[in-house]
C-alpha positions in Angstrom: 146.5 89.3 55.1 143.9 92.5 54.1 143.6 95.5 56.7 139.8 94.3 57.4 140.6 91.5 58.4 143.2 92.4 60.7 140.9 94.8 62.2 138.2 92.1 62.7 140.4 89.9 64.7 141.5 92.8 67.1 137.6 93.4 67.2 137.3 89.6 68.1 139.8 89.7 70.6 138.7 92.6 72.2 135.5 91.4 72.8 136.7 88.2 74.0 138.7 90.3 76.8 135.4 92.1 77.7 133.4 89.0 78.3 136.3 87.5 80.3 136.3 90.7 82.5 132.4 90.4 83.2 132.7 86.9 83.9 135.5 87.6 86.4 133.5 90.3 88.0 130.6 88.3 88.0 132.5 85.3 90.1 133.6 87.8 92.4 130.1 89.2 93.0 128.9 85.5 93.7 131.9 85.1 96.1 131.6 88.0 98.0 127.6 87.2 97.9 128.8 84.3 100.3 130.9 86.1 102.7 129.8 87.5 106.1 129.8 91.1 106.6 133.0 92.2 108.5 132.0 92.3 112.0 134.1 95.5 112.5 131.3 97.3 110.1 128.2 95.9 111.9 130.0 96.7 115.3 130.3 100.2 113.9 126.8 100.9 112.7 125.1 99.7 115.7 123.5 102.2 117.8 120.6 103.5 120.0 121.2 101.0 123.0 118.0 100.3 124.7 115.7 97.9 126.5 114.7 94.7 124.2 111.3 94.1 123.2 110.6 91.4 125.9 112.1 94.1 128.3 114.6 91.5 129.5 117.8 93.4 129.0 119.7 96.2 127.1 120.9 95.6 123.6 121.4 98.1 120.3 118.6 98.5 118.7 119.8 99.8 115.5 121.7 99.4 112.6 123.2 101.4 109.7 124.9 99.8 107.0 123.9 102.1 104.2 126.3 103.1 101.2 128.8 100.3 101.8 128.2 98.2 98.6 127.5 95.0 100.4 126.7 92.1 98.2 125.1 90.4 101.3 123.9 91.0 104.7 125.0 87.0 106.0 126.4 87.9 109.6 123.6 90.0 110.7 121.4 86.9 112.2 123.2 86.8 115.8 121.5 90.8 116.4 118.2 89.7 117.2 117.0 92.5 119.1 117.5 95.0 116.3 114.2 97.0 115.6 115.5 99.4 113.1 118.0 98.6 110.1 119.2 100.6 106.9 120.6 99.1 104.5 120.0 101.3 101.7 122.4 102.5 98.6 124.0 98.7 98.4 124.1 96.0 96.0 122.0 93.9 97.6 119.5 91.0 96.2 118.3 89.4 98.8 117.1 89.7 102.7 116.9 85.9 103.6 119.3 86.6 106.6 116.8 88.8 108.2 114.3 85.9 108.7 116.2 85.2 112.1 115.4 89.2 113.4 111.7 88.6 114.7 111.8 92.3 116.3 112.3 94.7 113.2 110.1 97.5 112.7 111.7 99.8 110.4 113.3 98.6 107.3 115.4 100.3 104.6 116.4 98.6 101.8 116.4 101.7 99.0 118.8 101.8 96.1 119.7 98.1 95.9 119.4 95.3 93.1 116.0 93.8 94.2 114.1 92.1 91.5 111.5 90.4 94.3 109.9 91.8 97.6 109.4 90.2 100.8 112.0 86.9 100.2 112.3 86.8 104.3 110.0 85.2 107.0 107.8 88.0 108.1 108.9 89.7 111.7 106.6 89.7 114.3 105.8 93.8 114.0 107.1 95.0 110.8 105.5 98.6 110.3 107.8 100.3 107.7 109.6 99.5 104.8 111.5 101.4 101.9 112.2 99.6 98.7 112.4 102.7 96.3 114.9 102.5 93.7 115.3 99.1 93.0 114.4 97.0 90.1 110.8 95.3 91.7 108.1 94.8 88.9 105.7 93.3 91.0 103.9 93.9 94.2 103.8 90.4 96.0 104.7 89.5 99.3 102.9 92.2 101.0 100.0 90.0 102.5 102.7 88.1 105.3 103.3 91.3 106.7 99.7 92.4 107.8 101.0 94.9 110.5 102.1 96.9 107.9 101.9 100.5 107.8 104.2 102.0 105.5 104.7 100.9 102.2 107.6 102.9 100.0 107.6 101.6 96.5 109.5 104.5 94.3 111.0 104.6 91.6 110.8 100.7 90.6 109.1 99.2 87.5 105.8 98.4 89.2 102.8 98.9 86.1 100.1 97.4 88.5 98.6 97.8 92.0 97.9 94.4 93.7 98.6 92.4 96.4 97.4 94.7 99.2 93.9 93.4 100.3 95.5 91.6 103.6 97.2 94.7 104.5 94.4 96.3 106.5 96.8 98.5 108.9 98.6 100.1 105.9 98.5 103.7 106.3 100.9 104.8 104.1 101.4 103.7 100.6 104.1 105.8 97.8 104.2 104.1 94.3 106.0 107.3 92.5 107.4 107.3 89.5 106.3 103.8 88.3 104.4 102.6 85.0 101.2 102.8 87.0 98.1 103.3 84.6 95.3 102.8 86.6 93.8 103.4 90.2 92.8 99.7 91.6 92.9 97.2 94.5 92.8 99.4 97.0 89.3 98.7 98.4 88.5 99.1 102.0 92.1 99.6 103.0 92.7 102.1 105.9 95.0 104.2 103.8 95.8 107.6 104.9 98.8 109.1 102.6 98.7 107.7 98.8 101.5 109.0 96.6 100.5 107.9 92.8 102.9 110.7 91.4 104.9 110.5 88.2 102.9 107.6 86.7 101.1 107.3 83.6 97.4 107.5 85.3 94.6 109.2 83.0 91.8 108.8 85.4 91.0 108.9 89.1 89.1 106.1 90.3 88.8 103.2 92.9 89.2 105.8 95.9 85.4 105.7 97.0 86.3 103.4 99.7 89.3 104.6 101.3 87.7 106.4 103.8 90.4 107.6 105.5 92.5 109.3 102.9 94.0 112.8 104.2 96.8 113.3 101.6 96.8 112.4 97.9 99.4 113.3 95.5 98.7 112.5 91.5 101.3 115.0 90.3 103.0 114.4 87.1 100.2 112.3 85.4 97.8 112.6 82.3 94.6 113.6 84.4 92.4 115.9 82.7 89.5 115.4 85.3 89.1 115.6 89.0 85.8 113.3 88.9 86.4 110.1 91.4 87.2 112.1 94.8 83.8 113.1 95.5 83.3 110.8 98.6 86.8 111.4 100.3 85.6 113.6 102.7 88.3 113.4 104.7 90.8 114.8 102.3 93.1 117.8 103.5 95.8 118.0 100.9 95.5 117.5 97.0 98.6 117.6 94.8 97.7 117.6 91.1 100.3 119.6 89.6 101.5 118.7 86.3 98.5 117.1 84.3 96.2 118.4 81.9 93.5 120.0 83.3 92.2 122.9 81.8 88.7 123.8 83.0 88.1 125.6 86.6 84.2 123.4 86.6 86.3 120.5 87.5 86.9 122.0 90.8 83.0 121.1 90.9 84.2 117.3 92.1 86.2 118.8 95.0 84.3 121.7 96.2 82.1 119.8 98.6 84.9 118.0 100.4 84.7 120.2 103.6 88.4 119.5 105.5 90.2 120.4 101.7 92.8 123.1 103.0 95.7 122.5 100.6 95.2 122.4 96.7 98.3 122.6 94.0 97.0 122.4 90.3 100.1 124.2 89.1 101.9 123.7 86.0 98.1 122.4 84.6 96.4 124.3 81.0 94.1 125.7 83.9 96.6 128.2 85.3 96.3 130.2 82.0 92.5 131.1 82.7 91.6 134.6 83.6 91.0 134.8 87.1 92.1 131.2 87.9 93.1 131.6 91.8 89.8 133.7 92.4 87.6 131.1 90.8 89.1 128.6 92.6 88.8 130.3 95.8 85.5 131.0 95.6 84.5 127.4 95.0 86.4 126.0 97.7 86.6 128.9 100.2 88.1 127.3 103.2 91.5 126.6 101.3 94.7 128.0 103.2 97.3 127.3 100.3 96.7 127.0 96.5 99.8 125.9 94.2 101.9 126.3 97.3 101.5 129.5 98.1 99.3 131.1 100.9 96.2 132.5 100.3 95.4 135.9 101.8 92.2 137.6 103.5 92.5 139.9 100.4 92.3 137.5 97.7 89.4 135.8 99.3 87.4 139.2 99.4 88.3 139.5 95.6 87.2 136.0 94.9 83.6 137.3 96.5 83.7 140.5 94.6 84.3 138.6 91.3 81.3 136.5 91.4 79.0 139.5 92.8 78.4 138.0 96.1 78.4 141.6 97.4 76.4 143.0 94.9 72.7 143.4 96.3 74.3 144.8 99.8 76.3 147.5 97.5 72.6 148.4 96.0 70.8 148.9 99.2 73.7 151.1 100.5 73.7 153.0 97.1 70.1 153.2 97.5 70.0 154.7 101.1 72.4 157.1 100.3 71.4 158.1 97.0 67.9 156.9 96.1 66.9 159.1 93.0 70.3 158.0 91.2 70.2 154.7 89.5 72.8 151.9 90.9 75.7 150.8 88.2 77.7 147.8 88.8 81.3 149.3 88.2 83.3 146.2 89.2 86.5 146.2 87.3 86.4 142.6 86.7 83.3 140.2 86.8 82.5 136.8 86.6 80.3 137.3 83.5 83.1 138.9 81.5 85.2 135.5 81.5 85.3 133.8 78.6 82.9 130.6 79.0 85.0 127.3 78.9 84.2 124.8 75.7 82.6 121.9 76.1 85.3 119.3 74.6 83.2 116.2 75.3 79.9 114.6 75.5 79.8 114.2 79.1 81.0 118.0 79.6 77.7 118.9 77.6 75.3 116.9 79.7 77.3 118.1 82.9 77.0 121.9 81.9 73.5 121.4 80.7 72.4 119.8 84.0 74.0 122.6 86.0 72.1 124.8 83.9 68.9 122.8 84.7 69.5 123.1 88.3 70.3 127.1 88.4 74.3 126.7 87.6 77.2 126.9 90.1 76.7 129.4 92.9 76.4 133.0 91.6 74.9 134.6 94.7 72.8 137.7 93.4 74.6 138.6 90.5 72.7 140.6 87.5 73.0 138.2 84.5 74.7 139.4 81.3 72.6 141.5 79.4 70.5 143.0 82.0 72.8 145.7 83.1 71.0 148.9 84.2 71.5 151.7 81.7 74.0 154.4 83.1 72.2 157.9 84.8 72.7 160.8 82.9 74.7 162.6 85.9 76.8 160.1 87.7 79.6 162.5 89.3 78.0 162.1 92.6 77.7 158.5 92.9 81.0 158.0 91.6 82.8 159.9 94.2 80.6 158.1 97.2 81.5 154.8 96.0 85.0 155.5 95.2 86.3 153.9 98.2 84.1 150.7 98.0 85.2 150.2 94.7 89.3 150.7 95.2 89.8 146.9 96.3 88.6 145.8 92.8 91.4 147.8 91.1 94.5 146.4 90.1 
């Protein structure tokens, strides 16, 4: 018998034992899936005694069975007064026994083995459910839970936003770390917090009817433009970090949002532009935090100086003190000296032409390049008087 034949037989025998082991494990899992939860485990997980939903008696309202490698929740049915249940970090594949619990308001089933959502009859007042870190590929069944306020579906296999048209009470939707390419099917919902971070989105769309949107996380996608946010006037927090935004002019799409106070554009190519922070602060002066860093009053003054907002006031002061001297703009940094942004598409060229026709962006009363006043023959006196005024421009 050749060595090759012996090795082949050993390999087949090894594969046989491996397959047999897997079959036995599956049998054991199926057997365990039919077994009810140990009553002692349930007793240990019950807490927070309080008045039941109908006010008729006292009972435990919360149950924590997280991290027990459960394959089944059979045996939970008698606890009909439960209002908050934590079943995270197990190996569950179905929640059908929850059909008997009609008062559940908060449900956490993260880190399990679910392929399908909402396979149980809806409780009357289910408000929040966390399905994150499962194996779900499609949003379905959510319409049965019309009073749902928070739906967490992070780290699943979802590629399309759908099935939420009946969830008019939904205020928080989180779909971080999925495979979503388009923002769609959210029309006329009352979503206030939307998390679409770490997906494959390239364009902002489908948000114009989300009139109550206040927090939007679109970080770690493939966004190059901020167009599509112009009508979200209640937006307060916007995170577009880790994208591909490279032009400061994109801020024009969000500079008219009156309540926007926190903006994160870190880890975008735009950060490499000269005076990046000052340009953003000038366009959105109400910002309190930019890229996770609190904005100081000094930065806001520098942003105004960069764009020459106080240039006319300086001229008036100079003329009042030195009427015979010629004013010279001695700012160390000026917006006109920043390299202009290149036009990378026909759309951007058209937008640029329209800006020029309409007078451009806010420039205050800055003298245009090429219209610099000639330097005076003797400016030593002017230098001395203006030294304090210009000190803040120096770094």
